[in-house]
Structures are given as C-alpha cells and as structure tokens.
N, C-alpha and C positions, 0 to 999 in steps of 0.2 A: 316290199309289199305295201307298206304305208304310203310310199311315194306313188305307187301304181294306183291305189285307191283314191288318193287325192286328185290325181290327174283325171281319173274317170268321173269322180263326183263333182268336181269344181264347176265344169260347164253346166251340169244338170242343175246345180244349186243356183248358179248365177242367173239362169233364165228366169226363175220365179221372182228373184229379188229385183232384177231389172224391170220385169213386168209390173211388179208392185210399185216400184219407184215411178215408173212411167204413168201408172194409173192414178197415182196420188193426186195430182192436180185436178183430174177429171172428177175424182171422188169429192173433192172440196167444192167443185162447181165453179163456174165462171159467169161473168156478166150477171144477169138477173137471177141465176141459180146460185150465186155466191152467197154463203151464209151471212157475210157482212151486209149485203144488200137486203136479203130477206129479213134479217133481224134488226137492222139499224137504219135503213133509209127513211122509213116513215117517221121514226122518232127524230132523226136529224133534220128532216124537212120541217117538222112541226116546230122544233126549237128555233130554226132560222126564221120561219114565218112569225113566230111569237116575238122574237127580238126585233125584227123589221117592223111588224105591225104596231107593237106598243111604242117603240121609239118614234116611228113616223107620226103617230097621232099626238103624242105628248110634245115632241119637238116642234111639230107644226103649230100647235097652240102657243107654246112659249115663244117661238120665233115670230109668229104673227104679231103678238103683243109688242115684242121688242122692235120689230120693223115699223109698226104703226107709230110708236113713240119716236123713233129716229126721224120719220118723215114729218110728224107733227111739230117736233121741236127744232127742226132744221131751218135753214134760211128760207124765208118765204112760206114757212109752214103755218099751220093753224094756230099753234101755240109756240111761237119762237122762243127758244131758250138755249143760247149758245153753250152755256156751261153744262147743262144737262145733256145736250146733244153730244158734245165732245167727250164727256165722261163716259156716257153709254157707248159711244162709238169706239172709244179706247178699249172698254171691257169686251165688246164684241170682237174687235180685231185680235185681242190677246187670246180669246177663246178659239178663234178660227186658226190662229197660228200654232197652237199646241196640237201635235199629232194625236190621233185617237188612241194609239197604243200607250202614249204617255199619260193621257187622261185616265186610262185604266189603272195605272199604278198610283197616280195622285189621289184618285177618288175611291180607292179600295175600302177605306174605312167608312166613307159615306155610303158606299154600295152595300156594305154589310149592315149598316143601320137601316137602310131603306128596304133592301130585298132579303135581308137575313143571311146573305152569303156574298163573298167577293168573287166567287167563281161561278161556273156553269152559266147558262144563258140568262138566268134571272139576275145574277150579279153584274153581268156585262151590259145588260139593258140600261142601267143607270148612266154610266159614262157615255154610252152610245147616244142616249137621249140628249144629254147636256152638250156634248160635242156637236151634234146635229142642230140643236136649237140656235147656236151662234151662226152656223152656216146658213140656216134658213132665214134668219133675221135679215141678212144682207140681200137675199133673194127677194124677200117681201119689200124691202126698201126700194130695190130696183124696179119691181113691178108697180108699186104705187107712184113712184116718181115718173114712170112712163106714161101716166094718164095725161091727156092733153090739158094744158093749163087753162085754155079757153073755156072748157066745160066747168072747171072749178070757179072761175071768175063769173061766169053766167049765173051760177047758183048763188054765189055771194051777193050779186046785185039784186037777187030776188029776196034777200034777207034770210037765207037758210042758216040754221045753227051750225056750229062746228061739228057736232055729232052727226047731223044730217049730211054734211059734206063728206065726212070721213067714211060713213057706212053707206050712204045713199049714192055717192058719186065715185069717190076713189076706190072703195072696195068693190062696188058693182062693176065699174069699168075695167078694173084690173082682175076680175074673177077668173077669166080664162087663163091669164098668165099665172095667176096664183095656183090654179089646178095643175098647170104644167110644172110649176116649181115644186109642188108636193110630189109629183111624179118623179122629177129629177132627184129629190131628196130620198124617196123610197128606193130608187135604183142604186143610189150611192150607198145607202145603208145595207143593201144586200152585199156589196163588196166589203163594207166594214165588218159585217157579221161573219164573213168568211175569215177575215183577219183575226177576229176575236176567237174563232174556233181554233186557230193555230196556237193560242196561248191559254187554252183552258176554258174557252167560252162555249163549247159545245156546238151543235148545229152541223151544217154541211161542211163547213171549213174544218172542223175537228175530224169528221169522217174522212175527208179527202186526205188529211195528213196522217191519221193513225191507221185507218184501214187500207188506204190506197198507197200512199208514199212509203211509210215505214214498213209495210208488209210486201212491198214490191208487187202491188196489184194494179197494173195500169187499167184493167177493165173496170175496177171499182172507181178509180180516179176519174175515168172518162164518164161514167154514169153520173157522178156527182157534178161534173162540169156541165153536162147536158141538162141536169135538173136546174142548176143555177141559171143557165142561159134561158131555159123555158120560163123560169120565174121572172126574170127581167123582162122578157118579151110580153108576158101576160100583164105585168104592172104597167109597162109602157102603152100597151093597147088600151087598157082600162083608162089610163090617164088621158090619152088622146080622145077617147070617146066622151069622157066627162067634160073635157075642155070644150068640145064642140057643142055639147048639150047646154052648157051654161053661157055660151057666147050669144048674147042678144044684141050685139052691136050691128 
C-alpha cells in the first residue's frame, strides 16, 4: 500500500518542486532586474568615478610638477642640473616599475594615515594616485620636449625669463598634448580601479568579481563591462573635445 501511494504521489509532488526550481532564476531577476544591479550598480559606479576622478586630478598635478622639473633640469633645459635630473629620473623610473597592486601593499600604512582606511575605494585612491603620478610625469616630460626648439630660442633672444618660457611657451604649446595625456591617464586609471576592486577596493571591479563571477551571473558581469566601456568612451570623447578647444596653434 505504501509503495502504491508513493508511486502515485511522487509525480504529483515532483511537478511543483521542478516548477519552483525553474522559476527561481526568474524570481531573482536577470539583467537590469537583478537585485545586484538594482541595489549595487549606482554605488559601484560612484566609487569607481570617485577613485578615478580624485586620482586623476591629484596625479596630474604631481606629475606635471615632476615632468616640468625633469625638463628644466635636463640637458639644454632652463635650469640644467645633471645630478638632480638623474636622481629624480631614477625615482620616477622606480615608481613606474612597481606594479600598482604592489603599491597597494607597500603603502597600506600610508593609506590608513591619509584616508583613514587601507581598504575600500578611499584607501585604494592613495596608491592609485602615487602610482599614476610617476606615470604621468614621463608623459609630461615627453609633451614638453616635443615643443619646437626654435620657438624657445626665439623667446630667449627677446630676453624672456625662464618662468615666461616655461609657462608662456612650453606649457602653452604643449597644452593640447597635455590634455590628451590627462585623458590617457584617466582611461588607464579606470582599468587600475577595476583591478583594485578585485582585492577589496570596491567599485565596478568588485561588483564584477563578487556579484558577477563568484555568483555565476554572466548578465551582471556583462552589464559591468558595458558600464566600464561607456565610461572610457565618455572620458575619451571629453578629452578629444578639450584638446581641440585648447589647440591655438
């Protein structure tokens, strides 16, 4: 009797269970209906924008100063100083050689002192900025060295001061290239911020790893990738537009 009841009830019970299991993914929602996207995409995007924005601004300022010193103290510069130039060049090269992820571990104590934490997007902004500053310094040096030497010599013959030459000639002539370099820096930092997210830095990188990869949600992972691509495209478009606006050559 028991065997007969089991044989009769088992198919009837298996249908609702199978239906519930099949309906579970739909109840969770996919793509933009997924709770991970609804609850976390805006916050993750803000964290990425904050990391990239703050790091770009500060790294650009620091890198600009370093690049100007490298040009001014180099051979044929406005203030030639071989010792200072080689020392600073060595420091910049060492900073560029250290991978960003290693900077995170080396500077974790410094990050805690500056940002109050060694993790989350606030803590990762510190090593991101320092690593990017060394990279941008070489871009600035290359941009300034690309200015035609004849223009500098013409201003020198008119008795212009070193400050006037640096800011009135070199910086002015290299401004479009400098804007493009800032654009390259910002786009690079978008990728670095995603790497930071994989090791506790928050942002879109963390969302792609935790909500997308670990939870086996390719839809969430794809949305994060699309947002990152759109972010890079917007940054590049703005950089190109600003570069054309400041180009008075």
